[in-house]
N, C-alpha and C positions, 0 to 999 in steps of 0.2 A: 732622662732619669733612669729609664730600664722598667723592667717587672721583677716584684718580688713576691714569694709566697707570704702571706700573712693572715693572723688571725681577724675575725671578724673584727675585733676590740681594737687591735693594732691598724686596721683598714678607717676604722671611725676616726680615730687620732689622727691618722695620715691627713683623711680629708680637713679635719677641722686645722690642722696646721697647714695645709696649703689653701685654705678658706681665708687667713691672715688674722685667724683668732688671736685674741689678746690675752684674754682674764680666762681660768679653767678654778671653778671652787667646787669640790664632790664630797663626799664621804663614801667610804670602800662599801661595796655589797656585791656579792656573787651573782651573776655573771657578767656585771659590767664595769669591775673594778681596772683592769688591763687597758681599759682608754686611758683614763687618768696618769695610771703609772707611765704610760709609753710616751704621754705629755710632757711628764717632768722627767722625761729625758731631752726633749729637744732643744735645749738652750735657753738663752737670756730673753728671746723674742717672744716667750708666753710668759705670763705669770701662774704658776701653778700652784694650789694650796689645797690640803685636807681641810675640811672642816669640823667642826665638832659634829654636828649633824645636816641632815639633807636640807632642813629649811634654812640654816643658816648658809648652805651652802649653794644654794639658788636666792637667797636675797642679795650675798655677795655678787652672784654674776648679773642678777637683775640691775643692781647699782652700778658695774660696770657697763654694761649696755646704754644706761641712762646716759653715763658718761661719754658715751661714742663709740666704745671700741665692740667688738665680735667677742661675745663670750658665751660660756659651757659650762653644764653643770652636767655629771652624770650620776646615776644610782642604782637601785636596783629595784623590784617593782612595787616593795613594801615601803621603800623610802620613799617614792612618791606620797604614801600616806602621809610621812612627816612633813614631806614639803608641801603638802596642798594647798595650806593656808597662804602663802604668797603666791603660790603658781595661779590659783583659780583668780585671784585679784590683777595680778600682771595681765593676765589673757583678757582682761577689759583694757587695763592702760595701753597695750601696745608697747612698741620697743622705740628706741632711739640707733643704736648700734643693736646687728642682729644677735639674738638670743636664742640657742638651742638647749633644750632639758632634753638629754638623753636617759631613756629607761629601760632597764633589761628584764621582760619577763622571764619566770621559771616553770615554765610549763613541766607537771611531773615531779614537781618539788625535789628538784637535785640539790637543791641548799637553801630551800626556804619554807617557811610555817605555812603557805599558802599557796596557789595558782591564780592571783585574780588576774585579770585581765584589763591591761591598762588603756586601751584604746577607750575606755568607758572613761575613763580621768578625761581624754583627750575630749571625747565626744562634749560630756558634762560641763568641762571648762571654755569649751567654742575656739580651741584652737586646732590648728591642721595638726594631723599626723600621717608621719612618713614611716614606711614601713621596707625597708631593702630585704633583698632574697639570696646575695652572696657576699664575698668581701668588696668584691669591685665595686658593688652598688652601695654598699657603706659607705666609702669613701667618696663616691659621686653622689650620692644622696647628703653627704653631709656638707660639701661643698654648696649643693641647689639649694639646699635648706637654710644657708643664712643668705643667699640670693632672695629667695622667698620672704624670710622675716625682713627684712628692709623693705621690699617692694610692697608688699601688704600687710606693714607696722602691727608685725604680729609674731608672738611667741609661737617658736616650732616645736612639737614634742616628736622626738626618734625614738621609734618604737623597736626593741631588737628583741631576742631571745636568748634561751641557753644555746640553741644550735645555731643560731646565725652569729652570735658573739664569741664560740669557742669553735668554728669551723674554718678551716683554713684555704684559701684559695689565690689564685693569683691576681693580684693589683698592678695595674699600669700607675707608676708613679710621676708625679707631674711638681712643678715649682712653685713656692710658698709665693701667694700675690699679696702682698702688702694693703692692707685697706688702712686709710686714713680716718683719724678719730675724727667721728661726726661731731662738730661742736653744738655742745648743748645748749638749750633754750629754755628758759624757765617757763613752765607752762602748767600753771595749778589743775585746770579744766583739765586736764589728760593725766595726772599724775598722782594728784590728792585726791583720793578715792573716798568723798564724801557723798553721802546719798543722792544728792542733786546732779554731781558730775558722775557719779556710777551708771544710773538710770541713762544719761544720753550715751554713755561708753559703752553700756549694753546693745542699744540700736548699732555702734557704728561696727562692734563686734559683728554682730549678724551680719551687717551689709558685708564685710571684709570675708567673712565664712560664705555666702553666697558668690561673692565675685570669685574667690578663688575654685568652686564648684564650677563655674562657667567656663573659668580659665584652663580647667583640667587638661583638656586635650592638648594645649600649645605649651605646658608646663615641662621640662626637659631634666634629663640629668642626666651625664655621662654623655650628652651628645643622642641621647634617644627619648621618647615621651616615655615620662614619668609613668602614667598609667596607660598601658600599648593591650590591642586584641591582637591575638595572633591565630588565626583562621587555618583549619585542617578539617578536618571531617566536622562536619554540623550536626550529626546525628547527636553529638553530646556537645554542648557549651559548658564550662567551667569557670565561676568567679574565685579568684583566691589570690594570695598575697602573702609575702615574707616566706619564710621557710617550705610553707606548703606548695607555694610553686613548684619548687626542685621536686618536691615528691610526686606533684600531679605530673610533672615532665617524664619522669623517671616510671610511673607506673601506668598511665595514658598516654603515649608520647602521639599519638592519631587526634586526641582532642583538640577541641576548639577553647582557647584561654584567654578570659579576661585579665590581666593581670595589673592589681592595683598597686602604686608604688605611694601614693597618696591616698591612704583609708580612713580619713576623716575631714572634709567633707566629703562624703560617699557621692560620686558622679552618677547619681542615680537616670538621668537623661541618658548618659551613654551606656550604662547598663542594659535599660530598657530596650537601645537600640541593637545592643548585644543579642539579647534575650531574641528579639524578633527576627534573627538570622539563623539561630540552632533551633532544632526541635526541643531538647530538652534541655534546660538549665538546672546546673547543679552549684551549689556553695559549698567549698570545702575550708576551712577555717579551723586553725585549733583554738580550744577556750570556749570562751560563751558565743551563742551566735548574732553577733556582733553585725557582721554583713545580711544575714539573712533576715531577720527581723525586720532590719530597715527596707531590704527589697519587697519580702512580703507585702509591708504596709503602704509601699510605692503602687501594690497592685500587680505587680510582674510575678508572674507564676514560677514559682521554683518547683522543682520536679525531686529535688532531693537535697536534704542538708543535715540537721542534726537527729533526722531519725535514722539517717545510716552510720553517721559517727558520733563517738563520746564528746563530751564536753571535759572529760577528765585526761588529763596526760597528754603525752605528746603523738603524733603521728608518724606514719612511715608510709612508705612508698608501698608496702606488703599488704597494709589495713587499706589503703587506698584499692588496691586490688583486688583484695577479698571482697571490699563491698560493691565492686562494679562487675565479681564473676569472671575475674581474668586469675589466669593462674600464674602462682609467684614462683619462681626459681629458687631452688633448694640452696641452702648454703653447703658449705664442704662438712661441716658439723650435722647439718640435718640428714646429711644424704648417708651419714656413717652408720653403719647397722647398729652399734651402742652408742647411746651419748650417756656418759659420765655425768653422773650427780654430782655437783660442785660441794664442799661443805662450805656452811655458811660463815660468812666472814665479815661479822659485824663491826663497824670502825671502832675505833678506841683511842684516847688519849695518847699521846707520844710516850715513848720512853724517856723517861727525864722531866716529864712533864710537871709545872711546879703547883698545877691542881690537884693533881693528884694524891696528896698527903692531907688537903682539906677533905675532901669528898671520901676520903679514908676515915676519917675522923667524925666526918657527920653521920655517916653510916653506922658506925660505931656506936655511938650516942642515938641513932632512930631518931633522928631530928626532921621534923617536915622542913621542906625547902622550898622556896618559893625562887625559882630558876630565872634563867633569862637567855638571852640570845648570845650565843660564842660557843666557841669548842669545848666549853667544859660541860655545855648543852649534854653533852655525850654521857657524862656521868649519871644521867635518868637510866643507862642503860646496866646490865650484870657487868663487873661482879658488883659495883659499886650502890646500885638502884637507891641513889643520894637524893636525885632532883625531882619534886612532886609536879611542878609546872613549867611551861613554857609560854609565853604569851607574844610578848613583841618587846623592841629596845627599851630597856628601863621599867618594864611592867614589873619586875618580881618587886620592887619597893610599896609600891599603893597596893601590891595584891598582899603584899603581908600585913600593911596595915589595916586593911579591907578585912582580913581574915583575922585578924586579931580584934580588932571592933565588934567582930560578929560573934566569937565564941568567949572573947574576956581575954585577960592576958594571959597568954601561954607560954610557957618557959620553956618551951624547946621549939621554937620556930624563928626562921631566920630567913633573910632574904640575901640572895647570892649573884653579884653581877660583875664582870669584867670592867677593868679601867678604862676602856674607851667606851664599851657602854654607859658607864656611869656620867661620862663627860659629854655622851650621845643626850640622855634624857633619864639620867637616873638623878640629877641634882635637884630636880624640883619636885621629884617624889621624895626624897628625904628632907628638902624644907617642910614640906607637908607635913611630913611626920612629927618635926620639930614642933612646929604651928599648931598643930592638932596634940601636941601631946604625946606621943604615942610612946610606948616604952619597948618595943622590939628592937633586936640586933641585925643590923646591915654589915655583910662582909662583902667587900671590894676585894678584886683579885687582881692585885696590880702586877702584871708580869711584863710592862713597860713596852707592850706593843700591842697593833690589833692584829690577833693570831688568825681568825676564823676566815678572813679573806685573803691571808699570802702577808700577813708582816708587814703593814704599812706603820707609818707612822702615826701619833696623835698627840695632843698637846701635853701629853705625861710623858710623851717617849726621850724629849731632848731635842729633836729633830723633827725638820720639816719634809715635804712631800718631795724635795730635791737631796733630802740625805744630809742637809747642812744644819747645824748646828741651833737649836732654838731654844728659848724658854721653856721650862717643863714646871707643870702644874706640880705643888707640894700638897698631896692629900691630905695629910693631916692638916694643915693651916685652913684648906678649901673647907673640910669637913665641919671644922671648929667653927669657921668664919659662917658655916650656916646655922651654927647654934648648939650643935651638938657637942656635949661637955666630955664624954666616955669614947677616948678613941686611944684603940692599941694598934699597933704595929709588930707583926711574927712573919717569922719564915716558915710557910708553911710543912717543911721537909722536918721542923722539929716537932713532930707528932705529940710528943709527950706535953709539952708547954702550949701547942695547941689547942687539945682537949682541955686543960686547964683553963684556959682564957675562955674558951666557948660555955662551958659550963659556969663559969663565974658571969661572962656577962648576958648571957641569956636569963639567968636568975635575977638580973638588976629589976628595978621597979623604975629606970628611967632607959632613955634610947640608946643607945651604943652601937661604936663602928669598931670594927675589926679590919685591918688592911692585910691582907696576907702579900709577903712581897718577895716576890724570886723571879728572875726573868725568864721569858719564855726559851727551852734548851734548845730551839731551835734557830735562836738568835746570838747565842754565844758557844765560844769556842772553849772546848775544855780537853784535858788530856789526862782526864781521870781515866785510870785503869778497870776495867769490866768488873762485876762481881761474879762470887763464886760459893755455891752452894756445899759446904761442909760434911764432914761426916756428923758433926752434931745434932746435924737436921733430926728430929722428931716427927717430922711429916706431919707437923699441925695447919698447914697450909695457909698459915696467916698471910705469907707475902703472896699469895695467889688474890688476897681479898685489894691488892693493891691495883690492879686490872693492869698490870703491865705490859707490854706485849714482848718484851725480853723474857718474861718467866712463862715458860711451858710446862706440862707433865710429860715426863718422861721412866717409863719403868716402874709407874705409879707414884712416883715422887716429883716435887717441885725441880725445876734444871733450867738453869739462867745461859742464854745463847748468848756468848760473848760479843759475837758479831753484831746484836741488835742493843746489848748494853750499853749505855754512857755511863756508867761509873756514878750516878747521881746519887746514891748511898740511901734511898729513900726503902729501899728493902730489909736494910741493915738495921735500920730505926725500930721497923716494926716488927723482926724477929724476935722472937720472947728467948730464944735461946742462942743466941750470937753465933748462928750457924751458918752467917753470909759474911763473907769480907771480900775486899777486894783481891784481884790475881797478884800474886806475889811475881816480880821480876824473874823472868826466865822457866816462869811455870806454862 
């Protein structure tokens, strides 16, 4: 088959394909999204779908594995919180066909609201955790994971990170090995999680974890031990895994290393043997002291760990060099006589983004806005300064309800969330508002796509994961079915009409929903000419409040950069002096 340069996520997908996976059910979440996107292009031998949320994705994958097929569900670290309910119980049940859950952590919060450590989920749930260190291992570990899942009758948690998922490397391709569907056999003592069965299943779960720890030396991935010892200078011995292994090898090439591919259960007996061979043992791991605490608790002396390194953010080879007193090579920029100060470049909503009109109006009305997870969260920043909170997927609706109950009926309070986020976990919050007779206003931003993670389809977009036509949710009917009587749909670029609607709906003594509907500018083709500011401009700078990256200040006045302008016309609607118009032909 040959070799290819792949993203870690593409290599994970390749491994799943080669392992004979038949069913993939996921919710997009950076940095894991490309795994499912890649598998969606693999052909009809794999059923691939985007689920409304991670909980449903895991339930579908678990059902597929009970049916005897190898199955996969992918998510980011906070997505595992959503999927924790089925995950923790499936860990008791075990599997029929192999089942892998791939979770990508985000050390450094590159695209997330926290940097939790998913290894603790694996330990708490009692499932094996595998952690590759490069794209080739991403592929090899994925294949090994399915063999381990079926051999030991267990769900496998595959842990990635931003650097593993989004780094590129050379990967040796193999052939797909079709796996026969394992016949399902009725067994209520194994699959029905009632208390009497669960107590016995918990005992079995502990037995298989102990067995995996005992067998760790013999377990292989890609033809080599999944846990391996690399002895060099025995003055320093380092226990590490994942991307930190790469940093250690670069920073301390002569150190002895215990590289763990299976990070739960930890092979403490093997680590103790390694520790006895080196003068000083160190633990280097991003995130919380998952390894270090267990190693110390086992009575193994650790010379250095989190006392040398932070629990926050990402590590680097230079950070490790500094901790060990090794001189770090300077980069070309660091070697220069003068290092220029780069101007701050805060992220902005795209030129033509349909959400800009809404947040322009909400900012103008000085509305208190319970925000949510999506690209629209950027409206918390200048110039809109329109969003007050961001907690979790779907959290805006419950927070609005609680805020209102705490302070009384607020007439200038809204919850804002995207269409995909509403389908993910907003519907139950809205139902709660109906049931408990709330009087707030919820605004659903229907841009026909899951924009934040790279424009994946969802149940409201009219297409499935493979780009084929699919039924699309009618948001108006759905909201009314939940019991909301007052439902309004508006184009968010009709700013005057939108302002009137928001004023009216927030004054109601009943619950109301506003649906702002306009497709994401990145998903449609437009031949609209760019706009230009004419001599009518009085420099009121109202257009600057839109926060469009195509509008800049030049010579003390607003100026539209034609190469950035998409011609959406929002600025023409907010200009009070009709000073903005489309570029005329030939101009």
